[in-house]
C-alpha positions as CSV (number, residue, x, y, z in Angstrom):
1,V,15.3,-12.9,26.3
2,A,14.0,-10.4,24.0
3,M,10.6,-10.2,25.7
4,G,11.9,-10.2,29.1
5,R,14.5,-6.9,28.1
6,M,11.3,-4.5,26.2
7,A,9.0,-5.5,29.7
8,R,11.3,-4.2,31.8
9,A,12.0,-1.0,30.1
10,V,8.4,-0.6,29.6
11,R,7.2,-1.5,33.1
12,A,8.2,1.9,34.3
13,Y,5.6,3.7,32.3
14,Q,2.6,1.1,33.8
15,P,1.0,0.9,30.1
16,D,-3.1,-0.3,30.5
17,L,-2.0,-0.9,27.3
18,I,0.7,-2.0,23.9
19,A,-0.6,-1.1,20.6
20,G,1.1,-3.1,17.9
21,I,1.7,-1.4,14.7
22,E,0.8,-3.3,12.0
23,S,2.1,-5.9,11.5
24,R,5.5,-6.8,12.5
25,G,4.9,-4.9,15.8
26,F,2.1,-7.1,16.2
27,L,4.7,-10.0,16.8
28,V,6.4,-7.3,19.6
29,A,3.5,-5.9,21.0
30,A,1.3,-9.3,21.7
31,P,4.0,-10.9,23.4
32,L,5.1,-8.0,25.6
33,A,1.3,-7.6,26.2
34,L,0.7,-10.7,27.4
35,K,4.2,-10.7,29.7
36,L,3.0,-7.3,31.3
37,G,0.0,-9.0,31.8
38,C,-2.4,-5.4,29.9
39,G,-4.5,-5.5,26.6
40,F,-3.3,-5.8,24.1
41,I,-4.6,-3.0,20.9
42,M,-4.1,-2.8,16.4
43,V,-2.7,-0.3,14.3
44,R,-3.7,-1.1,11.3
45,K,-3.8,0.1,7.6
46,K,-7.2,1.6,6.5
47,G,-10.1,-1.3,6.1
48,K,-8.1,-4.6,8.0
49,L,-10.2,-4.0,11.3
50,P,-13.7,-4.8,12.2
51,G,-16.3,-2.5,12.9
52,P,-16.1,1.3,13.6
53,C,-13.1,2.1,13.5
54,I,-11.3,5.5,13.7
55,G,-8.2,6.9,11.3
56,L,-5.7,9.0,10.7
57,D,-3.7,10.5,7.5
58,Y,-0.5,10.8,7.5
59,G,2.1,11.4,5.2
60,L,5.5,9.2,4.6
61,E,8.6,9.7,2.6
62,Y,7.2,8.9,-0.1
63,G,3.4,9.5,-0.2
64,T,0.7,9.1,2.3
65,D,-0.9,6.7,4.6
66,R,-3.8,5.9,5.9
67,I,-3.4,4.2,10.0
68,E,-6.7,2.5,12.0
69,I,-7.8,1.5,15.5
70,Q,-11.2,-0.2,16.5
71,A,-13.6,3.0,18.2
72,D,-13.9,1.3,21.2
73,A,-9.9,-0.3,21.7
74,V,-9.0,2.7,24.5
75,Y,-10.6,4.8,26.6
76,P,-10.1,8.2,27.7
77,G,-7.0,7.9,30.0
78,Q,-5.5,4.7,29.5
79,R,-2.5,4.3,29.5
80,V,-1.2,3.1,26.2
81,V,2.6,1.8,25.0
82,V,2.8,2.5,21.1
83,V,4.9,-0.3,20.3
84,D,6.7,-1.2,16.8
85,D,9.8,-4.0,15.7
86,L,11.5,-1.2,13.7
87,L,12.0,2.5,14.5
88,A,13.0,4.0,11.2
89,T,12.2,7.7,9.7
90,G,9.6,7.6,12.8
91,G,6.4,8.5,10.8
92,T,4.4,5.4,11.3
93,M,5.0,5.3,15.0
94,N,4.3,8.9,15.7
95,A,1.2,9.0,13.4
96,A,0.2,6.0,15.7
97,I,0.5,8.2,19.3
98,T,-1.3,11.2,17.3
99,L,-4.1,8.7,16.5
100,I,-4.1,7.7,20.0
101,R,-4.1,10.6,21.9
102,Q,-7.0,12.2,19.6
103,V,-9.9,9.1,21.1
104,G,-8.4,10.4,24.5
105,G,-5.3,7.5,25.1
106,V,-1.9,9.3,26.9
107,V,0.8,7.5,25.4
108,P,3.1,7.7,27.9
109,S,6.2,5.8,26.2
110,A,7.2,4.4,22.7
111,A,9.4,1.1,22.0
112,A,10.6,-1.2,19.5
113,L,13.1,-4.0,19.2
114,I,15.3,-1.9,16.6
115,E,16.1,1.6,15.2
116,L,18.0,2.7,12.9
117,T,19.8,6.0,14.3
118,F,21.1,7.3,11.4
119,L,16.8,8.0,10.0
120,N,16.7,10.0,13.3
121,G,12.7,8.9,14.0
122,R,13.7,9.6,17.5
123,D,13.4,13.2,16.5
124,R,9.4,12.7,15.3
125,L,8.8,11.7,18.8
126,D,7.7,13.4,21.8
127,V,7.4,10.4,24.5
128,P,10.4,8.6,25.0
129,C,11.1,5.0,23.3
130,E,13.2,2.2,24.5
131,A,15.0,0.2,21.7
132,L,16.5,-2.8,22.3
133,V,19.3,-2.1,20.0
134,A,20.1,0.8,17.7
135,Y,22.4,0.5,14.5
136,D,24.4,3.2,13.7
137,E,24.9,3.1,9.8
């Protein structure tokens, strides 16, 4: 049921690829990509993907981190919806959007199963974000 609702929300953005953010985001993004009939790519922490990778360092509330995608995962002009299980402060989601754009991808939207609205993560994104459930506190 959740994947059906996510698919309805995301389909309007006409994605070529669904990018799942490590690692719980994979559990949402992979079945969503299957349901939509599009590709799936992984956004992972440094050193976890095989082959040549492209990365981005970004700030967290408590330090810095690095995310990577495989160098050939996104072709210029492909439409990529970024998906995670949870949208909290928005830092990792924003970094994933930035990284995909750096390799030429077009990010029309983001999506999450759950949004913690009181952390204002949506404010850090410059794309629409779909969430199935929102918690205000």
